[in-house]
N, C-alpha and C positions, 0 to 999 in steps of 0.2 A: 831241139834246142840244146839239151844236155849232150846228145851225141855229137853235135857240131862242135861244142866247146871241148869235148874230150878229144876229138880229132885235131883241133888246133893245138891242144896241149901236147898230144903225142907227136905231132909234126915238129914241135919245138924241143922235143926230148925232155919235156917236163913230166913230173910225176902226176899220176892220176889217182885220186882217192875219191870215194863217194859214199853217200848214204841215200838209198832210194826208198822212199816211203810208199808203201802199198796199203791196201785195205786191211790185210791181216798179217803183214810182215814188214820188217825193215831190213834191207840188205845193205851191208856196209863192207868196205874194204879200205885198209890203210893205204896211203899214197905210195905207189910204186911206179917204176918206169917199165916200158915194154909193151909190145903188142898184146901179150897175154892179159895185162891189166885192162887194156882197152876192150878186148873181147869179153872179158868178165863183166865189165861195166855195161856193155851193150846187151849182154845176156840178162843182166839184172833189170834192165829196162822192160824186158818182157815179163819180169817177175816170176820166173820159173827157175828150177834148179835148187841147189842147196842154199838155203837161206836161214837166217836167224829168226825163229818164230817168236812173236811177242805173246805174252799171256794176257795182256789187256784186251778189252773188247774192241778198241779201235786205236790206231796209231795216230800220233799227232805231230805237228811241226815241232813242238817242244822236244819230244822224244828223239826225233831225227837230229835236231840241233845239239842236244846233249851228247849224242853219240858222235856227231861230226866234230864237235869242238875238241875232242880228244886227239884228233888227227892233225889239227891245224898247226903248222909250224911258221915261224917268223919268215916273212917274205912271200908267203904263198898267195895265190889268187883263189878266192873262195866265191863261188857263185851259188846263191840260194835261189833255186827255181821253185816257185810255189804260187798258189793262189792266195796265200797268206790269210785265209779266212779264220784260222785259229791263232793268229799272231797276237801275243799278249805281252805283258811286261816282262815275264820270264824269258820269252824268246828275244825281246829287245835287249835284255841284259846280256844274253849270250852273244848276240850280234855285236854289242858294244865290246865285249871281251875279245872276240875274234878280230874286230876292226883295229884293235890296238896293236896286233902283231901281223896282220895280213891285210891285203887289199880285198875288200869285200864288196860284192854287188848283189843287190836284190833284183831278181828278175821276176816281175809280177805277171803271171800268165792268167788271163781271164777270158771268158766267153763274152761275146757282145751282148748276150741276154742279161748278163750281170749289170751292164751299163744301161741298156735300153730294153725295157719290157715291151713285147708286142702289144699293140692295141687290140682289144677285144674283150669278150666275156668268157671266162674259163672256169670249168668245174674243178673244184679242189676237194679231195676226200681223204679221210683218215682211215678208210676201210669200213666205217660204220655210218658216218654222216657225210653229206655232200653240201658244200656251199658254192656259191658262184662269185668269182672274183671279177669285179668290173674294172678292167684296165683301160677302158675307153676314155675316162675322164682326164682332163688336163691336170687336175689336182693330183690324181694317182701317179701320172707320168712324171710330174715335177718332184713329188716326194721320193719316188723310186730313184730317179736320177740324182737327187740331192744326197740320198743315202750312199750311193756308189761314190759320188764326188767326195763326201766326207771320209769314206774308207780310204780312197786314194790319197787324200790330204794327210791322213794319219800315217800312211806308209812313207810319204814324202817327208813328213816331219821326222820320222825315225831315221831316214836316210840322211837328212840334214844334220840332225843331232849327233849321229854316230859317224858322220863323214864317210858314208858308203855310197856307192853308185846305186841308181835306181833306173830300171828299164821296164816300162810296161809293154807287154806283148799280148795281143789277142790271139785266140786260137786260129784265126784266119789270116794273120799277118804273114808277110814274107820274112820270117824271122832270120833267115840266113843273112840277108842283106842288112837287116837292122843290127844283128849281133856283130857282123863284120865292121860296120860303121862304129858301133859302140866300142868294140875292142881296139879299133885304130886310135881311140881317144887315150890310149896309153895303158889300158888295163890288161892287155895281153900282148 
């Protein structure tokens, strides 16, 4: 998804800047033109090479947004590609500030398991105790689905309030066609 968008930008001779959030590092680069920037971005997706190490135990969407906001210039296209599980009011505030000077789109990437839990009985352990999760019941399935629907509704509300685009993508989607269609809507 990110690689496709960077190729689109590079083909239009646009600048490419990025912040890639990994488990133990955040890799950022200020927007620049040229194939070297595209190559650097693609390398960062593998999360190897020279990177800025974080001292915190885990990286968050908020940290990546704070770093990214510094690079955003008026008229830019900003794509926030995330599962948004740690999206909070602080992240929404940064999205609001970015959207006032740039075209911003939230690309929500999720696994189908987040939307629909498989039916069955599953052992769950914390390493010491094991319990069994009964996901066969209609009640469980409805609650699980409702929780996901509420989460998506909150993202849609952010998109509506901040006047930013919203594109949900599953990890199984043909994202290139969906992104191409989305971008033809005037965002790229």
